[in-house]
C-alpha positions as CSV (number, residue, x, y, z in Angstrom):
1,X,64.6,171.3,54.9
2,X,68.2,170.5,54.4
3,X,68.8,169.5,58.1
4,X,65.7,167.4,58.0
5,X,67.1,165.5,55.1
6,X,70.4,164.8,56.7
7,X,68.7,163.5,59.8
8,X,66.8,160.9,57.8
9,X,69.7,159.9,55.9
10,X,71.8,159.3,58.9
11,X,68.9,157.3,60.6
12,X,68.7,155.2,57.5
13,X,72.4,154.8,57.4
14,X,72.3,153.5,61.0
15,X,69.7,151.0,60.5
16,X,71.6,149.4,57.7
17,X,74.8,149.3,59.7
18,X,72.8,147.6,62.6
19,X,71.2,145.0,60.2
20,X,74.8,144.2,58.8
21,X,76.3,143.7,62.2
22,X,73.3,141.6,63.3
23,X,73.5,139.6,60.2
24,X,77.4,139.1,60.7
25,X,76.8,138.0,64.3
26,X,74.1,135.5,63.3
27,X,76.4,134.2,60.7
28,X,79.4,133.6,63.1
29,X,77.2,131.9,65.4
30,X,75.7,129.4,62.7
31,X,79.2,128.7,61.5
32,X,80.5,127.8,65.0
33,X,77.4,125.6,65.8
34,X,77.3,123.8,62.2
35,X,81.1,123.1,62.5
36,X,81.3,121.9,66.0
37,X,78.6,119.1,66.4
38,X,80.3,118.0,69.6
39,X,80.3,121.4,71.4
40,X,76.5,121.1,72.8
41,X,77.0,117.4,74.2
42,X,80.4,118.4,75.6
43,X,78.9,121.6,77.4
44,X,76.0,119.2,78.6
45,X,78.6,116.7,80.0
46,X,80.4,119.3,81.8
47,X,77.2,120.5,83.5
48,X,76.1,117.1,84.4
49,X,79.4,116.2,86.0
50,X,79.4,119.4,87.9
51,X,75.6,118.9,89.1
52,X,76.6,115.4,90.3
53,X,79.7,116.6,92.0
54,X,77.7,119.3,93.9
55,X,75.0,116.7,94.8
56,X,77.4,114.6,96.3
57,X,79.0,117.4,98.3
58,X,75.7,118.5,99.6
59,X,74.6,115.0,100.8
60,X,77.7,114.6,102.9
61,X,77.8,118.1,104.3
62,X,75.2,117.2,106.9
63,X,77.3,114.3,108.4
64,X,80.8,115.4,108.1
65,X,80.7,118.1,110.6
66,X,79.1,116.0,113.1
67,X,81.6,113.2,112.5
68,X,84.4,115.6,112.7
69,X,83.1,116.8,116.1
70,X,83.3,113.3,117.7
71,X,86.6,112.7,115.8
72,X,88.2,115.7,117.2
73,X,86.9,115.1,120.7
74,X,88.4,111.5,120.5
75,X,91.6,113.0,119.7
76,X,91.4,115.4,122.8
77,X,90.6,112.5,125.1
78,X,93.4,110.3,123.6
79,X,95.8,113.4,124.3
80,X,94.6,113.9,127.8
81,X,95.2,110.3,128.5
82,X,98.7,110.4,127.1
83,X,99.7,113.7,128.8
84,X,98.6,111.9,132.1
85,X,100.8,109.1,131.4
86,X,103.8,111.3,130.4
87,X,103.3,113.6,133.6
88,X,103.1,110.4,135.7
89,X,99.5,110.9,136.8
90,X,98.6,107.6,135.0
91,X,101.3,104.8,135.3
92,X,100.7,101.7,133.0
93,X,102.4,98.2,133.7
94,X,103.6,96.2,130.6
95,X,100.7,95.4,128.6
96,X,98.2,97.6,130.6
97,X,95.8,100.0,129.1
98,X,93.1,102.6,130.1
99,X,89.9,103.6,127.9
100,X,87.5,106.2,128.2
101,X,84.1,106.5,126.3
102,X,81.3,109.0,125.5
103,X,77.9,107.2,125.3
104,X,74.6,108.0,123.9
105,X,72.1,105.8,126.1
106,X,69.0,104.2,124.5
107,X,66.8,106.7,126.4
108,X,68.5,109.7,124.6
109,X,70.7,110.8,127.4
110,X,74.5,111.1,127.2
111,X,77.0,109.7,129.8
112,X,80.6,108.8,130.1
113,X,82.3,105.3,130.6
114,X,85.8,103.7,130.9
115,X,88.0,100.9,131.9
116,X,91.3,99.7,132.4
117,X,93.3,96.4,132.2
118,X,96.6,95.4,133.9
119,X,98.7,97.3,136.3
120,X,97.1,100.7,136.3
121,X,97.6,103.4,138.9
122,X,96.0,107.0,138.9
123,X,97.9,109.6,140.9
124,X,99.6,106.8,142.6
125,X,96.5,104.8,143.5
126,X,95.3,101.5,141.9
127,X,92.7,102.3,139.3
128,X,89.3,102.0,140.9
129,X,86.5,102.7,138.3
130,X,85.8,104.9,135.2
131,X,84.3,107.5,137.5
132,X,87.7,108.2,139.1
133,X,89.4,108.2,135.7
134,X,87.2,110.8,134.5
135,X,86.9,112.7,137.6
136,X,90.7,112.7,138.3
137,X,92.2,113.0,134.9
138,X,89.7,113.9,131.9
139,X,87.7,116.7,134.0
140,X,90.8,118.2,135.1
141,X,92.8,118.0,131.8
142,X,91.6,121.4,130.5
143,X,90.5,119.9,127.1
144,X,86.9,121.2,127.4
145,X,85.3,117.7,127.7
146,X,84.1,116.6,131.1
147,X,81.6,114.1,132.5
148,X,79.0,116.6,132.8
149,X,79.1,117.9,129.2
150,X,80.3,114.9,127.1
151,X,78.0,114.1,124.3
152,X,77.9,112.5,120.8
153,X,77.3,114.6,117.9
154,X,76.8,112.1,115.1
155,X,73.1,110.8,115.1
156,X,74.3,107.4,113.8
157,X,76.9,106.8,116.5
158,X,75.9,105.1,119.7
159,X,79.2,105.6,121.7
160,X,82.8,106.5,120.8
161,X,85.9,106.1,122.9
162,X,89.8,105.8,123.1
163,X,92.1,103.3,124.4
164,X,95.7,104.1,125.3
165,X,98.0,101.3,126.0
166,X,101.5,101.0,127.7
167,X,103.3,101.6,124.4
168,X,101.7,105.0,124.2
169,X,99.6,103.7,121.1
170,X,96.0,105.3,121.0
171,X,93.0,103.7,119.2
172,X,89.7,105.2,118.4
173,X,86.5,103.1,118.9
174,X,83.0,103.7,117.5
175,X,79.9,101.8,117.6
176,X,76.8,102.8,115.5
177,X,73.2,103.0,116.7
178,X,72.2,99.8,114.4
179,X,75.0,97.8,116.4
180,X,75.5,99.5,119.7
181,X,77.9,96.9,121.1
182,X,76.7,97.1,124.9
183,X,77.5,94.8,127.5
184,X,76.1,94.5,131.1
185,X,78.4,95.1,134.0
186,X,76.7,94.9,137.4
187,X,73.9,97.3,137.6
188,X,75.1,99.0,134.3
189,X,73.2,97.6,131.5
190,X,74.7,99.9,128.8
191,X,78.7,99.4,128.9
192,X,80.5,100.0,125.7
193,X,82.1,96.8,124.6
194,X,85.4,98.0,122.9
195,X,86.1,94.4,121.9
196,X,82.8,93.9,120.1
197,X,83.0,92.5,116.6
198,X,80.9,95.4,115.0
199,X,82.9,98.1,116.5
200,X,84.9,100.3,114.1
201,X,88.5,100.9,115.1
202,X,91.1,103.4,113.8
203,X,94.6,104.2,115.1
204,X,95.1,107.6,116.3
205,X,98.8,107.6,117.2
């Protein structure tokens, strides 16, 4: 009986201790809540700001990688042209330039294009057409982009390209599907118009 009485007393004592501890915790919580009226709104504001930031990041995540692919490829094309000039494979007279483009045609297929102005020679021969520029220079440059596999990653981009001038400056050009900026040359109805008013440009180097 003695042992049973001890167990009952210990159990009762433990319950009292738990009750006191719980009351203490509740009291501290109530004190903090009553004396920090701005705490709840502040937490809500932080949450809302974080939520907005995450939404903005998510909305841009689908486009950014595609845009960066086209941008990286444009840099590669520009570097390939510059290397060809530096090594003498392309010679540009004063004020001359060469340009290459990757095109999304209106039928959904991809192709390449290009052009030149001024006194331009490729491998010692006068510039002929964009096919020679791609075939002799870009396709053999080792950058991984060729006239057979070139494509446009961003669904909103109709075509992009680069122009390199005789001063070694390269500029990025891009036209959107809303304003494709095509011109017709001979039997080629969809030739990128680098000088179109709706074309976005950006200096690469």
